[in-house]
C-alpha positions in Angstrom: 116.6 -21.7 188.1 120.3 -22.3 187.9 119.9 -22.9 184.1 118.2 -19.5 183.8 120.9 -17.8 185.8 123.5 -19.5 183.7 121.9 -18.2 180.5 121.2 -14.7 181.9 124.7 -14.1 183.4 126.6 -13.8 180.0 124.0 -11.4 178.7 124.2 -9.3 181.9 128.0 -9.2 181.7 127.9 -8.1 178.1 125.4 -5.4 178.9 127.6 -4.2 181.8 130.7 -4.2 179.7 128.8 -2.1 177.0 127.6 0.3 179.7 131.2 0.7 180.9 132.4 1.5 177.4 129.6 4.1 177.0 130.7 5.7 180.2 134.5 5.4 180.0 135.1 6.2 176.3 133.3 9.6 176.3 135.0 10.5 179.6 138.3 9.6 178.1 137.7 11.6 174.9 136.5 14.5 177.0 139.6 14.3 179.2 141.8 14.1 176.1 140.0 17.1 174.6 140.4 19.1 177.8 144.0 18.2 178.0 144.5 19.3 174.4 142.7 22.5 175.1 144.9 23.1 178.1 148.0 22.3 176.1 146.9 24.7 173.3 146.2 27.4 175.8 149.5 26.8 177.4 151.3 27.0 174.0 149.5 30.3 173.2 150.4 31.7 176.5 154.1 30.7 176.0 154.1 32.2 172.5 152.5 35.4 173.8 155.0 35.6 176.7 157.9 35.1 174.3 156.6 37.9 172.0 156.1 40.2 175.0 159.7 39.5 176.1 161.0 40.2 172.6 159.1 43.5 172.5 160.5 44.4 176.0 164.0 43.6 174.9 163.7 45.7 171.7 162.2 48.6 173.8 165.0 48.2 176.4 167.7 48.3 173.6 166.2 51.4 172.1 166.0 53.1 175.5 169.6 52.3 176.3 170.7 53.6 172.8 168.8 56.8 173.4 170.3 57.3 176.8 173.8 56.6 175.5 173.3 59.1 172.6 172.0 61.7 175.0 175.0 61.2 177.3 177.4 61.4 174.4 175.7 64.7 173.3 176.0 66.1 176.8 179.7 65.1 177.1 180.5 66.6 173.7 178.8 69.8 174.3 180.4 70.1 177.7 183.9 69.7 176.1 183.1 72.4 173.5 181.8 74.8 176.2 184.9 74.3 178.3 187.2 74.8 175.3 188.8 71.3 175.7 187.6 69.9 172.4 185.9 70.6 169.1 183.2 68.5 167.6 184.5 69.6 164.2 187.7 67.7 164.7 185.8 64.5 164.8 184.7 64.9 161.1 187.3 62.9 159.2 187.4 61.6 155.6 183.9 62.8 154.7 181.9 64.6 152.1 178.7 66.5 152.6 176.2 67.0 149.8 173.1 69.1 150.2 171.3 72.5 149.9 171.7 75.8 151.6 171.2 74.4 155.1 174.1 72.1 154.6 176.3 74.7 152.9 176.2 76.6 156.2 178.7 74.1 157.6 181.4 75.8 155.6 179.8 79.3 155.3 180.0 79.5 159.1 183.6 78.3 159.0 182.8 75.0 160.8 184.0 72.5 158.2 186.2 72.5 155.1 184.7 74.1 152.0 186.3 71.4 149.8 184.4 68.7 151.7 181.0 70.5 151.8 179.6 70.1 148.3 176.4 72.0 148.9 174.8 75.2 147.7 171.6 77.2 147.7 168.7 75.6 145.9 170.4 72.3 145.3 168.3 69.2 144.8 169.2 65.5 145.0 169.4 65.4 141.2 172.4 67.7 141.5 174.6 64.9 142.9 175.7 64.1 139.4 177.4 67.5 139.3 179.7 66.5 142.1 181.2 63.4 140.5 184.6 64.9 139.9 184.9 66.3 143.4 183.8 63.1 145.0 186.3 61.0 142.9 189.1 63.3 144.1 188.0 63.1 147.8 187.1 59.4 147.7 185.6 59.7 151.2 184.7 56.9 153.6 181.6 58.8 154.7 179.1 60.6 152.5 176.3 62.6 154.1 173.2 63.5 152.0 171.3 66.6 153.2 168.7 67.3 150.5 165.0 67.3 150.5 163.5 70.8 151.1 164.0 72.0 147.5 163.0 68.6 146.2 159.6 68.8 148.0 159.0 72.4 146.8 159.9 71.6 143.2 157.1 69.1 142.5 159.5 67.2 140.2 158.3 63.8 141.6 154.7 62.7 141.3 154.6 61.1 144.6 156.7 60.2 147.7 157.4 56.7 146.4 158.9 58.1 143.3 161.1 60.4 145.4 162.4 57.6 147.6 163.2 55.6 144.5 165.2 58.5 143.2 167.0 58.7 146.6 167.8 55.0 146.4 169.2 55.3 142.9 171.3 58.2 144.1 172.7 56.1 147.0 173.6 53.3 144.6 175.4 55.7 142.2 177.4 57.1 145.1 178.4 53.6 146.3 179.5 52.7 142.8 181.5 56.0 142.6 183.0 55.6 146.1 183.0 51.9 146.9 184.6 52.3 150.3 182.1 54.9 151.5 179.1 54.5 153.8 176.3 56.8 152.6 174.2 58.4 155.3 170.8 59.9 154.5 169.9 62.8 156.8 166.3 63.4 157.5 164.9 66.6 155.9 165.2 69.3 158.6 161.8 70.7 159.6 160.7 74.3 159.1 158.5 76.6 161.1 156.4 79.7 160.5 156.6 81.9 158.4 158.2 79.3 156.0 154.8 77.8 155.2 153.8 81.0 153.5 156.6 80.4 151.0 155.4 76.9 150.1 152.5 74.9 151.4 154.4 71.7 150.2 156.4 72.0 153.5 153.3 70.7 155.3 154.2 67.3 153.9 157.7 67.3 155.2 157.0 64.9 158.1 155.3 62.6 155.6 158.3 62.5 153.4 160.6 61.8 156.4 158.5 58.9 157.5 158.7 57.4 154.0 162.4 58.0 153.6 163.1 56.5 157.0 161.1 53.4 156.1 162.8 53.1 152.7 166.3 53.4 154.3 165.5 50.7 156.8 164.1 48.3 154.2 167.1 48.8 151.9 169.8 48.8 154.7 170.8 52.5 154.1 172.1 54.4 157.1 169.6 57.0 158.2 170.3 60.0 160.4 167.1 61.2 162.1 167.6 64.8 163.1 163.9 65.5 164.0 164.4 65.3 167.8 167.4 67.7 167.8 165.5 70.2 165.6 162.5 70.0 167.9 164.7 70.5 170.9 166.1 73.7 169.5 163.3 75.5 167.8 164.7 78.8 169.2 167.6 78.5 166.9 165.8 79.1 163.6 166.6 82.1 161.6 163.7 84.6 161.1 162.7 83.0 157.8 161.7 79.7 159.6 163.8 77.7 157.1 167.5 78.2 158.0 169.2 77.6 161.3 171.5 79.8 163.3 175.2 78.9 163.6 174.6 77.9 167.2 172.4 75.0 166.0 175.1 73.3 164.0 177.0 71.7 166.8 173.9 70.0 168.0 173.1 68.7 164.5 176.8 67.6 164.1 176.6 65.6 167.3 173.5 63.8 166.0 175.3 63.0 162.8 178.4 61.7 164.6 176.2 59.6 167.0 174.8 57.8 164.0 178.2 57.3 162.5 179.4 55.8 165.9 176.4 53.5 166.1 176.9 52.3 162.6 180.6 51.7 162.7 180.6 50.0 166.1 178.4 47.2 164.7 
């Protein structure tokens, strides 16, 4: 009997050890897998949290900038109303290039005629006609205010072709006036009855979206005047294209706000 037990015992111990391995190893693998899953879920949660915080930070920054811009506009307009200051005095060392809506800056006696190189019917391709004047001025700020006549002309096959033309124009201006920052103004909107003159105006917002994206991609300063125009739809002339003189201080403030934001960086 003792002999039998002696022979059986090693076999029993070996079987017990094998059974323990069968039980312990899967349990360990399962625990490791669960731990990895938890770690992976934790990493994903951390990444999502970081992305959310980044979005919140961007939104917060944009909100602060919008509030600062609005406060600056209120302060400027209050000074003008009280007679203590003029927004036009803040335009220094500049040149404005554009169409009839830009030419109103000097036609209304707001800015110097010699610095407002704009006229009725002008398109962005007319910049080449201003080379001599720009060389003489050698401004540190150039404001481009074209677009409406460009859209109506149909000279470009698509929006991408137009944005490329815009980019080439900016490059030419930078070569011509190396110390200048070129600011591209959004195309000012129109309202009825302007659409009766040209149905192409319905694509104006589409053009602005593409121009803004192009400027951002190519580090070109962009002035988005959409909001200020929408806030003052009562200041259109009867043709629905041009704006009354009283609109121009609001537009000017939008321009100067972008200049301030660009130059403070």
